[in-house]
N, C-alpha and C positions, 0 to 999 in steps of 0.2 A: 504493499500499499504505499502510495506517495501522497503526503498530506501537505497542502499549502494553506497556511493559516495567515490571514491578513487582518489585523486588529481593527478596532473601532466598530465592533459589532457585526463584522461581516466575516464569514468563514466559507472557504472554498475547499472542497474535499476532492482529491484526485486519486483514484484507485487503479492499481495495476494488477491485471489478471495474470498471475504467474503461469497458469496452465496454458492459457491461450497466448501468452507473451504479447499481449495487446493492451495499449494504454486506453483506459475507459475514464470518462470524466463524469462526475456527478457534482452538481453545485447545491450546496446548502446555504441558504441566505437567511441569516437571522439578524434582523435590525434591532439594535439596542438603543433605546432612546434614553440618553442621560441628561438630567436637567430639562432643557427645553428644546434641544436640537438633535439632529441625527445626521449621519453621513449620507451621501448620495453617490451611487454607482451608476453611470450611464448604461443604457441598454447595450450600446455598441461595445462597451468594455466588457459586459457580461459575455457577449458572444465571442469576443477575442479570447477571453480566458477559457472559455468552453473548448476552444479549438487548440489551446496552448499545450505544448509538451515541455514541461519544466526542465527536464534534463537537457533539452536542446537550447535553452537560453544560454547565450554566451556572456558570462559576468563580466568579461573584458569589455564588452560593448554596451552593457546595461547603463543607461543615463536616466537620472531622475531630475525633474525640474519642479520646484515648489513656487507657487504664486502665493504671496503672503501680503497682508496690508502693511503699509508703513507703521513701524513701531514693533513689529514682530521680526526676529531674526532667527534664521536656521543656520546652525554652526555644525562643524565637524562632529560627528557622533549623535546629532539629534535624530537621525534616521539610521535604523539598524537593520541588517539583513542577517536572519538566522538560517542556517543550513545544517541539517543533521541527518544521520542515518542509523537506524537501529537493526543490528543483526548480530552475528556471533563476534564481529569486531566493529563495535559501534563507535561513532564519532560525532561531535557537535562542534560547530564553528559559529562564532558571533562576529560579524563584520561591521565596523563602524564607517558609515559612508561619509566621504570627504567632500567639502565644498571646492568647486573648480571655478575659480574666478574668471578665467580667460576663455571660457567655452563660447563658441559662437551660437547664440540662441536664435532659433528660426523666427522669421519676421511675423508669421502668423500668431505665435505666442506673444510676441511683443505688442502686436496690434490689439490683441485681446486683453492686455493689461492696462488698467486704468492709471490715472495720474497719482493715486494714492496708494498704489501697489507696486511691488517689485518682484523679480524672479531670481531664484537661487538655484544653481546647477550643482548636482552632486554625483559623484561616481565612487566606486571601490578604488582603493589604491591598487597599483599594479600587483604588488605582492598578494594582497587579499584576493583580487580578481583571479590571479593565477592558482592560488590555493583552492578557491571554490571550483574553478574549472577542472583542476585535477581530481577534485573529489567527485564531481559529476562523472568523469570518465571512469573512476573506479567503481562507482554504482552501476554503470553501464556494463562493465565487464562482469560484475557480480551477477547482474540480471541475466546476462548472456549464458551463464552457466546453470540457469534455472534455479538459482538460490533465492530464498525469500528475504525480505527486508522491508523496513518501513522508513521512508525518508520525509523530512519536513523542510519547507521553505517558507520563510516569513519575512515581510517587508513592514517595518514598525516605525511610526513616528512616536518617539518616546518623550521628547521635550522640545521646548523652544526657549528663547529669551526675549525680554522686552526692553525697549529703550524709552527715552522720555517722551517720545510721540505716540506711545502706545495708548490705545482707547479700548475699554471694555466693551464698546459698542461694535467693535469691528475685529473679530477674533477668529476668522475662518480662513483655512488654507485649501488650496487646490493642488493636487499632485498629478503630474504628467510623466509618463514613462516612454522609454524607447528601448527595445530589446537588441535591435541590430543597427549597425551603422547606416545601412541603406533603407531603414524604415522611417516613417514619420512618427512624431510623438502622438500619444493618444491620452485622453483624460482617464486616469486610473481611479481617482476619487475626488470628489469635490465637496466644498462646504464642511470640512473637518474643523470642528470647533476645538481650539487648542485649550480651552478651559475644561475639556471633558476627556483629555487623553487618558486612556486606561493603562497607566503605567505608574510604578511606584516613584519614578523620577519626578513626574508631574503631580500626580496624585489628587490634590484637592483644588478647589476653585480658584483660590487666591495664590497658589503656589507656582506662579510663573515668575522665574527669577530674572533680576535685572542683568542685562548683558555686561560683560566686563571687556573694557577696551575695544568697544565697537562703536562706530559713528552712528 
């Protein structure tokens, strides 16, 4: 079984039929409303994830773009990718995604960003991307031998920080993803309220820390 868990009240379950050696996908969507808001996953994103083969995602090409209101900053490590595999030789990796300041953002995303918003680009470091890629290949080799195992892939927004222009009236993020260099970005999730992040780092309503040494 390959399980992909994406936080904020939404869960995708991907099942591998070992006997048929065929990837089957089942989506279980559970919307969790915390306080007064909930996340929104576009229909086109659901379809894309239904046809996605997680082991074929090249982490070296994975790019994340976060649209945030001015006053909210996304830093190194605020987004985390978890990748694990449970078998006779289990492993678990936790990768902190890093901000890429010099990435060329597509014009369509720039045009869709209002004057009081900004875009932040994040990617895995070369070392972490290589580690994850090698782990994927190891799982493929394991599956090719008709051996059983359970893998997990998760993309988590665990925290953000705020600066002096932060407003409690504007606290929602949009996340855009691209899995391959020759693909376009798609909206992964939108309207993610940072006051409701389901993680111990953020935790409570007023626990959005002030940014250190950020303009």
